[in-house]
Structures are given as structure tokens and as C-alpha cells.
C-alpha positions in Angstrom: 0.0 0.0 0.0 2.9 2.4 0.8 4.3 2.0 -2.8 1.1 3.4 -4.3 1.2 6.5 -2.1 4.5 7.3 -3.6 3.4 6.7 -7.2 0.0 8.5 -7.1 -0.7 10.6 -10.1 -1.9 13.7 -8.3 -3.4 14.8 -5.0 -6.2 17.3 -4.4 -8.0 18.9 -1.6 -7.1 19.2 2.1 -7.1 15.5 2.8 -4.7 14.8 -0.2 -6.9 12.2 -1.8 -5.7 10.7 -5.1 -7.7 11.1 -8.2 -7.7 9.9 -11.8 -6.6 12.7 -14.2 -8.2 11.6 -17.4 -10.4 8.7 -18.6 -11.5 8.3 -22.2 -15.3 8.9 -22.0 -16.2 6.6 -24.9 -14.0 3.9 -23.5 -15.6 4.3 -20.0 -19.2 4.3 -21.5 -18.5 1.1 -23.4 -17.2 -0.5 -20.2 -20.3 0.4 -18.3 -22.5 -1.3 -20.9 -20.7 -4.6 -20.1 -21.2 -5.0 -16.4 -20.6 -3.2 -13.2 -17.6 -5.4 -12.5 -16.0 -4.4 -15.9 -16.6 -0.7 -15.2 -15.0 -0.9 -11.7 -12.0 -2.7 -12.9 -11.8 -0.4 -15.9 -11.6 2.6 -13.7 -8.7 0.9 -11.8 -6.9 0.2 -15.1 -7.1 3.9 -16.0 -5.7 4.8 -12.5 -2.8 2.4 -13.1 -2.3 3.9 -16.6 -1.9 7.3 -15.0 0.6 6.0 -12.4 2.6 4.1 -14.8 2.3 6.8 -17.6 1.9 3.9 -20.1 -0.9 2.1 -21.9 0.8 -1.2 -21.0 1.3 -2.3 -17.4 0.9 -5.4 -15.0 -2.2 -5.8 -12.9 -0.6 -7.3 -9.7 -1.9 -8.7 -6.6 -1.1 -5.5 -4.8 -3.3 -3.6 -7.3 -6.2 -5.9 -6.7 -5.7 -5.5 -2.9 -5.7 -1.7 -3.3 -9.1 -1.6 -5.0 -10.5 -4.6 -3.0 -10.9 -6.8 -6.1 -10.8 -10.6 -5.8 -8.7 -12.6 -8.2 -11.9 -14.0 -9.8 -13.5 -10.6 -10.2 -10.4 -9.3 -11.9 -10.1 -12.3 -14.1 -13.7 -12.1 -15.3 -13.6 -8.3 -15.8 -10.4 -8.5 -17.8 -12.0 -11.2 -20.0 -15.1 -9.0 -20.5 -13.0 -5.9 -21.4 -10.9 -7.9 -23.7 -13.9 -9.4 -25.5 -15.2 -5.8 -26.0 -11.9 -4.9 -27.5 -11.1 -2.2 -24.9 -8.0 -3.9 -23.7 -5.6 -6.7 -24.7 -4.3 -9.1 -22.0 -1.1 -11.2 -22.0 -1.5 -14.0 -19.5 1.5 -15.8 -18.0 1.5 -18.9 -15.9 2.1 -18.0 -12.2 2.5 -14.3 -13.0 0.1 -11.4 -13.0 -1.5 -10.5 -16.4 -0.1 -7.7 -18.5 -2.8 -5.2 -19.8 -2.8 -2.8 -22.6 -5.6 -0.2 -22.8 -6.9 0.2 -26.4 -8.6 3.5 -27.3 -11.7 3.0 -29.4 -12.0 4.9 -32.7 -14.2 8.0 -32.4 -17.7 7.4 -33.6 -18.6 11.0 -33.7 -20.1 12.1 -37.0 -18.2 15.0 -38.7 -20.2 17.6 -40.7 -19.8 17.3 -44.4 -19.5 21.0 -45.1 -18.9 24.1 -43.1 -21.6 26.1 -44.8 -24.7 26.7 -42.9 -28.0 26.5 -44.7 -29.9 29.8 -45.4 -32.2 30.6 -42.5 -35.9 31.0 -43.3 -35.8 34.8 -42.5 -33.2 35.3 -45.2 -35.2 33.4 -47.7 -38.4 35.3 -46.9 -36.6 38.7 -47.0 -35.2 37.9 -50.5 -38.8 36.9 -51.7 -40.2 40.1 -50.4 -37.5 42.2 -52.0 -38.2 40.6 -55.4 -41.9 41.2 -55.1 -41.4 44.8 -54.3 -39.1 45.3 -57.3 -41.7 43.7 -59.5 -44.4 46.1 -58.2 -42.1 49.1 -58.9 -41.4 48.0 -62.5 -45.1 47.3 -63.3 -46.0 50.8 -62.2 
């Protein structure tokens, strides 16, 4: 537990509580659609990512103890996240798994053109202007 106090990403507030700097929102939302277990372990993975300053790291027994995760819960959550293509896991016999966080491609739709359509007010004004000119030429 002491080793994590030294490696914490950042502290905030009067009580010096650690916090996670950044989590990819789309990644987190996809993990919450899997299960609560996957979302909880996912948050822990992002915390480790910030501490290690790398997308690839080992999920050790000490990490599980820090977050209160059982070995079985961690194993199942890693499997779910791997099936959803949010992480890759390299498993070793008698060693902790090595995890790499994968960022999903953005699914946001980009606008095709930057031009805005004409507003109805502008269209109506141009019609009124034309009809006035017609009235003036007829007279």
C-alpha cells in the first residue's frame, strides 16, 4: 500500500486524496455497458495507466488489494473488457497479467460542409424584396 502512495498521479483537496486525471469517455461508457464489474476494474486500469504513464502495465496482486478486487472478479472483468476490444491481455503462468488499454476509434459524425443553410428569415426577405421590385417595375 505504501508504494502506491509514492506513485499516485496527483493529489487534491485538504485530505490529499488521489484522483484519476483523465479517462476516455467513450471507453468508459463502453465498459459500463458490459457490467458493473467491468466498469469498476476499468476505472482501476485507468488509474494504473496514469501512475505508470503507459498504456501497458501489469495488474498485480497489490493492485487488486488496493481496490479490493478478488482474483476471480479481476479475471472475469479483464475477460469482458478484452472481448469488447477495450484492452488486450497477455497472460502468464504463475504471474500477473499484462494489460494494454486500447482506445476506441471515435464514432462522432463529422459535418460534411462548413456552410450553414440559409435561414428561413433570409429566404423570406429575399422573396419580399423581389416582389417589391416587380411592383415598382409594373407601375
